Backbone as numpy.savetxt, mean C-alpha at the origin, in Angstrom:
# Nx Ny Nz CAx CAy CAz Cx Cy Cz
18.11 0.09 7.70 17.35 1.53 7.17 17.61 2.52 7.29
19.14 2.66 7.82 20.11 3.78 7.96 20.49 4.15 6.69
20.75 3.16 5.41 21.53 3.33 4.78 20.21 4.56 3.98
19.06 4.02 3.66 17.65 4.64 2.97 17.89 5.36 3.23
18.04 5.66 4.23 17.82 7.85 5.16 18.95 7.94 4.83
20.12 7.56 4.24 20.85 8.49 4.27 21.11 8.77 2.90
20.84 7.22 2.18 20.48 7.66 0.43 19.27 8.68 0.51
18.60 9.02 0.73 17.32 10.55 1.29 17.33 11.41 1.35
18.80 11.42 1.94 19.53 12.91 2.34 20.23 12.99 1.10
20.94 11.91 1.01 21.73 12.71 -0.08 21.26 12.74 -1.23
20.06 11.76 -1.63 19.61 11.73 -3.04 18.18 12.92 -3.44
17.74 12.90 -2.20 16.34 13.20 -1.76 15.40 12.74 -1.78
14.01 12.31 -1.87 12.36 12.04 -1.38 13.01 12.02 -3.28
13.07 9.68 -3.79 12.35 9.38 -4.67 11.27 9.78 -5.10
10.33 9.77 -4.25 9.13 10.39 -5.36 8.84 11.41 -5.67
9.34 12.92 -4.92 9.59 14.00 -5.31 10.45 14.58 -6.44
11.28 13.53 -6.78 12.50 13.11 -7.36 12.12 12.77 -9.70
10.67 11.92 -8.65 9.92 11.48 -9.99 9.16 12.30 -10.08
8.44 12.77 -10.04 7.31 13.27 -10.04 7.80 14.63 -10.84
8.40 15.78 -9.88 10.52 16.78 -10.65 9.91 16.37 -12.49
10.42 14.88 -12.45 11.31 14.86 -14.02 10.30 14.49 -14.41
9.17 13.99 -14.10 7.95 13.36 -15.21 7.83 15.18 -15.57
7.39 16.18 -14.56 6.90 17.41 -14.75 7.59 17.98 -15.63
9.35 17.44 -15.79 10.11 18.18 -16.32 9.53 18.13 -17.93
9.64 15.83 -18.22 9.06 16.30 -19.83 8.03 16.29 -19.78
7.09 17.36 -19.32 5.73 17.14 -19.79 4.60 16.06 -19.96
4.98 15.07 -18.95 4.32 13.92 -18.76 2.98 14.04 -17.62
3.43 15.12 -16.82 1.74 14.94 -15.73 1.21 16.34 -16.30
0.82 16.82 -15.82 0.28 18.35 -15.20 0.78 18.43 -13.07
1.24 20.12 -13.19 1.76 19.88 -11.87 0.29 20.33 -10.90
-0.86 19.60 -11.00 -1.41 19.68 -10.17 -1.68 18.02 -9.48
-0.73 17.25 -10.71 -1.25 15.59 -10.52 -1.08 14.49 -9.72
-0.03 14.92 -8.78 0.77 14.18 -7.70 -0.76 14.62 -6.70
-1.25 15.78 -6.79 -1.95 16.21 -5.09 -3.76 15.83 -5.89
-4.23 15.44 -6.55 -4.87 15.14 -7.23 -5.18 13.31 -7.12
-4.21 12.55 -7.55 -3.81 11.80 -7.45 -4.09 10.87 -5.28
-3.58 12.11 -4.69 -2.84 11.56 -3.42 -4.80 11.74 -2.43
-5.24 12.84 -3.24 -6.78 13.26 -2.89 -7.36 11.97 -3.58
-7.59 11.64 -4.83 -8.33 9.96 -5.28 -7.56 8.77 -4.22
-7.05 8.71 -4.04 -6.40 8.05 -3.34 -6.65 7.58 -1.76
-7.07 8.64 -1.81 -7.27 9.01 -0.34 -8.65 8.72 0.27
-9.92 8.97 -0.66 -11.12 8.63 -0.33 -10.87 7.15 -1.44
-10.13 6.68 -2.29 -10.60 5.26 -2.55 -10.52 4.49 -1.06
-8.84 4.85 -0.30 -8.75 3.71 0.59 -9.87 4.01 2.11
-10.05 5.35 1.62 -11.07 4.97 2.93 -12.27 4.65 2.82
-12.41 4.61 1.16 -14.01 3.67 0.88 -14.13 2.55 1.58
-13.05 1.89 0.86 -12.49 0.47 1.03 -12.50 0.28 2.52
-12.14 1.31 3.21 -10.87 0.70 5.25 -12.93 0.45 5.51
-13.64 1.22 5.18 -14.94 1.11 5.62 -16.09 -0.08 5.66
-15.59 -0.57 3.74 -16.39 -1.67 4.12 -15.44 -2.84 4.73
-14.72 -2.91 3.84 -13.90 -3.96 5.05 -14.21 -3.95 6.15
-14.16 -3.15 6.76 -14.38 -2.96 8.42 -16.50 -3.72 8.71
-16.50 -3.94 8.19 -18.75 -3.93 7.72 -18.77 -5.44 7.54
-17.65 -6.21 7.08 -17.47 -7.13 6.98 -17.69 -7.97 7.48
-18.66 -9.21 8.12 -18.83 -10.63 8.86 -17.13 -10.97 8.66
-16.57 -11.30 9.73 -15.16 -11.96 9.70 -16.02 -13.11 10.18
-14.98 -13.90 8.83 -14.62 -15.75 8.83 -14.60 -16.12 9.86
-14.90 -16.99 10.35 -14.99 -18.21 11.95 -13.73 -18.26 12.09
-13.69 -18.53 13.32 -11.64 -18.59 13.36 -11.50 -20.53 13.28
-12.43 -20.99 12.92 -10.98 -22.49 12.00 -11.20 -22.66 10.71
-11.66 -21.17 10.05 -10.62 -21.28 9.07 -9.67 -20.76 8.63
-8.83 -20.43 9.71 -7.81 -19.26 9.61 -7.48 -20.00 8.35
-6.93 -21.24 8.68 -5.90 -21.86 7.73 -5.51 -22.65 6.66
-7.29 -22.54 6.33 -7.92 -23.33 4.82 -7.71 -22.99 3.81
-7.22 -22.15 3.60 -5.87 -21.18 2.18 -4.72 -20.80 2.24
-4.01 -21.34 3.86 -2.91 -21.60 3.76 -2.13 -23.28 3.33
-3.24 -24.36 3.93 -2.69 -25.43 3.33 -3.20 -26.13 2.50
-3.16 -27.25 2.11 -4.31 -28.31 1.34 -4.73 -29.51 1.90
-3.71 -29.85 3.37 -3.66 -30.33 3.86 -3.25 -30.01 5.47
-4.27 -29.47 6.32 -3.29 -28.83 8.29 -3.05 -29.49 8.68
-1.27 -29.49 9.13 -0.54 -30.28 9.59 -1.41 -30.63 10.83
-0.53 -31.81 11.29 -1.37 -32.32 12.98 -1.38 -31.41 13.80
-0.10 -31.07 13.87 -0.03 -29.42 15.36 -0.89 -28.73 15.54
-1.13 -28.40 13.90 -1.76 -26.97 14.17 -3.77 -27.52 14.34
-4.12 -28.66 13.62 -5.00 -29.02 13.89 -5.57 -29.41 15.33
-4.66 -29.82 15.87 -4.42 -29.43 17.81 -5.04 -28.46 18.35
């Protein structure tokens, strides 16, 4: 984690650098990143509300999607 922080300190935020690069090329509009942040925030908020309103599966189904055959130590 320290190496990543040092790289960011040295080179700057890679997301901001990419945004500046795409702006310089004319591939995105100046307010593109802010618009996308708002859209994603709205989408994520909606999905979190939807997911939190769903009924939780039974505890017995905890490993059904992981193992073809549940190992004996987990069956216990």
